[in-house]
VEXMARVEX-288388 format. One record per atom (N, C-alpha, C): x, y, z; residue in one letter. Coordinates in steps of 0.05 Angstrom, whole numbers, padded with zeros to 5 digits, always signed. Layout:
residues N
XYZA;...
This chain:
residues 119
+00022-00292+00032M;+00009-00266+00037M;+00031-00247+00046M;+00024-00227+00062G;+00043-00206+00068G;+00055-00207+00096G;+00077-00193+00098K;+00092-00191+00124K;+00084-00163+00135K;+00068-00163+00157L;+00057-00139+00168L;+00068-00131+00195L;+00068-00105+00200L;+00075-00094+00226L;+00050-00079+00236L;+00040-00087+00259V;+00017-00074+00272V;+00027-00058+00296V;+00022-00032+00296V;+00032-00015+00318V;+00007-00003+00332V;+00003-00011+00357D;-00019+00000+00373D;-00012-00004+00403D;-00018+00017+00419D;-00011+00015+00447D;-00031-00002+00463D;-00054-00008+00451E;-00074-00024+00465E;-00070-00054+00459E;-00063-00069+00480Q;-00057-00097+00477Q;-00079-00113+00464Q;-00104-00108+00472N;-00127-00123+00460N;-00129-00118+00430N;-00124-00094+00421I;-00125-00087+00393I;-00103-00102+00378I;-00079-00101+00389R;-00056-00115+00377R;-00062-00145+00374R;-00072-00157+00395L;-00078-00186+00395L;-00100-00192+00375L;-00121-00176+00374L;-00143-00181+00356L;-00134-00179+00327L;-00119-00157+00321Y;-00110-00153+00293Y;-00091-00176+00285Y;-00073-00183+00304Q;-00054-00204+00298Q;-00069-00230+00291Q;-00088-00237+00308K;-00103-00262+00304K;-00118-00261+00277K;-00133-00239+00272E;-00149-00237+00248E;-00132-00237+00222E;-00110-00223+00223L;-00093-00220+00200L;-00076-00246+00195L;-00068-00259+00216E;-00055-00285+00213E;-00074-00306+00202E;-00099-00304+00209A;-00119-00323+00199A;-00123-00319+00169A;-00116-00296+00158Q;-00117-00291+00130Q;-00091-00299+00116Q;-00072-00309+00131G;-00047-00318+00119G;-00023-00299+00121G;-00027-00276+00135H;-00005-00257+00137H;+00013-00265+00160H;+00038-00257+00158Q;+00057-00259+00180Q;+00057-00232+00194Q;+00049-00232+00220V;+00045-00207+00235V;+00064-00204+00258V;+00077-00181+00259T;+00093-00173+00282T;+00078-00149+00295T;+00076-00149+00321A;+00062-00128+00335A;+00081-00112+00353A;+00076-00086+00354A;+00092-00068+00370A;+00073-00050+00387A;+00081-00045+00412A;+00064-00029+00430A;+00071+00000+00431A;+00094+00008+00420S;+00103+00036+00422S;+00117+00044+00396S;+00122+00069+00393A;+00137+00079+00369A;+00165+00068+00370A;+00177+00067+00393E;+00205+00057+00395E;+00206+00028+00388E;+00188+00012+00398E;+00187-00017+00391E;+00181-00020+00361E;+00164-00003+00350A;+00158-00004+00322A;+00183+00002+00305A;+00198+00021+00314R;+00223+00028+00299R;+00242+00004+00298R;+00245-00009+00320Q;+00262-00033+00321Q;+00252-00055+00302Q;+00226-00060+00304C;+00213-00081+00287C;+00215-00073+00258C;+00210-00048+00252F;+00210-00038+00224F;+00237-00042+00211F;+00258-00035+00226E;+00285-00037+00215E;+00294-00066+00213E;+00286-00083+00233K;+00295-00111+00234K;+00278-00129+00216K;+00252-00126+00217E;+00234-00144+00203E;+00229-00137+00173E;+00232-00111+00166K;+00227-00102+00139K;+00199-00110+00130K;+00178-00100+00143P;+00151-00108+00135P;+00143-00099+00107P;+00123-00112+00096E;+00113-00104+00070E;+00091-00083+00072E;+00080-00081+00097L;+00059-00061+00102L;+00057-00057+00132L;+00050-00032+00140V;+00048-00025+00168V;+00019-00015+00174V;+00007-00025+00196V;-00018-00015+00206V;-00010+00001+00231V;-00016+00027+00231L;-00005+00045+00251L;-00027+00061+00265L;-00028+00059+00292D;-00046+00076+00308D;-00031+00102+00312D;-00045+00124+00313L;-00032+00150+00316L;-00030+00158+00346L;-00047+00149+00362K;-00048+00157+00390K;-00033+00136+00407K;-00007+00139+00409L;+00009+00120+00425L;+00016+00133+00451L;+00019+00118+00472T;+00022+00129+00499T;+00051+00138+00505T;+00070+00129+00491A;+00098+00137+00496A;+00103+00165+00487A;+00128+00175+00492E;+00136+00202+00484E;+00133+00207+00454E;+00141+00188+00438E;+00140+00191+00409E;+00113+00179+00400E;+00098+00195+00386G;+00071+00186+00377G;+00072+00175+00349G;+00048+00168+00340G;+00045+00155+00314G;+00053+00173+00290G;+00048+00199+00292L;+00055+00216+00269L;+00085+00218+00266L;+00100+00218+00289E;+00129+00218+00288E;+00139+00192+00276E;+00126+00170+00284A;+00133+00143+00274A;+00128+00142+00243A;+00106+00154+00235L;+00099+00154+00206L;+00121+00169+00191L;+00130+00192+00201R;+00151+00207+00188R;+00177+00192+00184R;+00186+00179+00206W;+00212+00165+00203W;+00209+00139+00187W;+00185+00127+00187M;+00181+00103+00170M;+00183+00112+00141M;+00172+00134+00134R;+00173+00145+00107R;+00201+00152+00099R;+00216+00163+00118D;+00244+00170+00113D;+00261+00144+00109D;+00255+00124+00125F;+00271+00099+00124F;+00266+00083+00098F;+00240+00081+00091D;+00233+00067+00066D;+00206+00077+00056D;+00206+00096+00038P;+00181+00108+00029P;+00163+00090+00013P;+00173+00066+00005K;+00157+00048-00012K;+00139+00030+00004K;+00144+00027+00030I;+00127+00009+00046I;+00100+00023+00052I;+00078+00010+00044P;+00051+00022+00049P;+00046+00024+00079P;+00033+00046+00087I;+00026+00050+00115I;-00004+00057+00116I;-00018+00042+00133V;-00046+00046+00138V;-00049+00058+00166V;-00059+00083+00167I;-00065+00094+00193I;-00092+00082+00202I;-00093+00072+00226N;-00117+00060+00237N;-00120+00071+00265N;-00137+00091+00268T;-00139+00105+00294T;-00168+00110+00302T;-00173+00114+00327A;-00200+00120+00337A;-00206+00149+00336A;-00187+00165+00327F;-00190+00194+00327F;-00190+00205+00298F;-00214+00210+00287P;-00216+00219+00259P;-00204+00247+00256P;-00201+00263+00277A;-00191+00290+00275A;-00162+00291+00264A;-00147+00270+00268Y;-00119+00269+00258Y;-00117+00271+00228Y;-00139+00265+00214K;-00139+00266+00185K;-00133+00294+00175K;-00140+00314+00191A;-00135+00342+00183A;-00105+00350+00186A;-00090+00334+00201D;-00061+00339+00204D;-00047+00332+00178D;-00033+00351+00167F;-00019+00347+00141F;-00001+00323+00142F;+00012+00317+00165S;+00031+00294+00167S;+00017+00268+00161S;-00009+00266+00169S;-00023+00241+00165S;-00027+00234+00135S;-00024+00254+00118W;-00026+00250+00089W;-00003+00234+00078W;+00018+00230+00094L;+00040+00213+00085L;+00032+00183+00083L;+00010+00176+00096A;+00001+00148+00096A;-00013+00142+00070A;-00014+00116+00064D;-00027+00107+00040D;-00057+00104+00044D;-00066+00101+00069A;-00095+00099+00075A;-00099+00109+00104A;-00123+00119+00109Y;-00130+00129+00135Y;-00157+00117+00142Y;-00158+00100+00163L;-00182+00087+00172L;-00188+00094+00201L;-00214+00097+00207V;-00222+00100+00234V;-00228+00073+00246V;-00218+00067+00269K;-00221+00040+00281K;-00250+00033+00283K;-00255+00007+00279S;-00282-00003+00280S;-00281-00031+00291S;-00303-00041+00302G;-00305-00069+00311G;-00305-00088+00287G;-00312-00078+00264N;-00313-00093+00240N;-00287-00089+00225N;-00271-00110+00221L;-00245-00107+00209L;-00245-00111+00179L;-00268-00113+00167D;-00270-00118+00138D;-00256-00095+00122D;-00261-00070+00129E;-00249-00048+00114E;-00218-00049+00117E;-00208-00054+00141L;-00179-00056+00145L;-00168-00079+00128L;-00180-00102+00129K;-00170-00125+00114K;-00170-00119+00084K;-00192-00107+00074L;-00194-00101+00046L;-00172-00080+00037L;-00168-00060+00054T;-00147-00040+00049T;-00120-00053+00048T;-00114-00071+00066I;-00088-00084+00067I;-00085-00100+00041I;-00105-00115+00033E;-00103-00131+00009E;-00098-00114-00016E;-00113-00092-00018K;-00109-00074-00041K;-00081-00063-00042K;-00071-00054-00019L;-00044-00042-00019L;-00022-00063-00024L;-00025-00087-00014L;-00005-00108-00019L;-00006-00116-00048L;-00029-00117-00060N;-00031-00125-00088N;-00022-00103-00107N;-00023-00078-00097K;-00014-00055-00113K;+00016-00055-00117K;+00030-00066-00097N;+00060-00065-00097N;+00072-00089-00110N;
């Protein structure tokens, strides 16, 4: 399966996504901040990124999205946020998919599979 990077400042979300995605056979690295995500992105070279936009550190998800695109524009990025209003921000259009967080991870899993199979 795929090598994924999950970026979310909420520990419970990171752990849930990691558990669920690893159960599907993915190798998952989790990051709690944009800075940690940058280090993991450069070191691990993920095949896909699941990115929350509302991160608590100085650098937010939109900034992380921009530098990920600059670093390697071919890696698919799925925005997964609890704030649907970010979809109106032009920068969010750099992502390959935009999902609103839900307790049901089926849409996220399906989106990940589609994007990994596309590449």
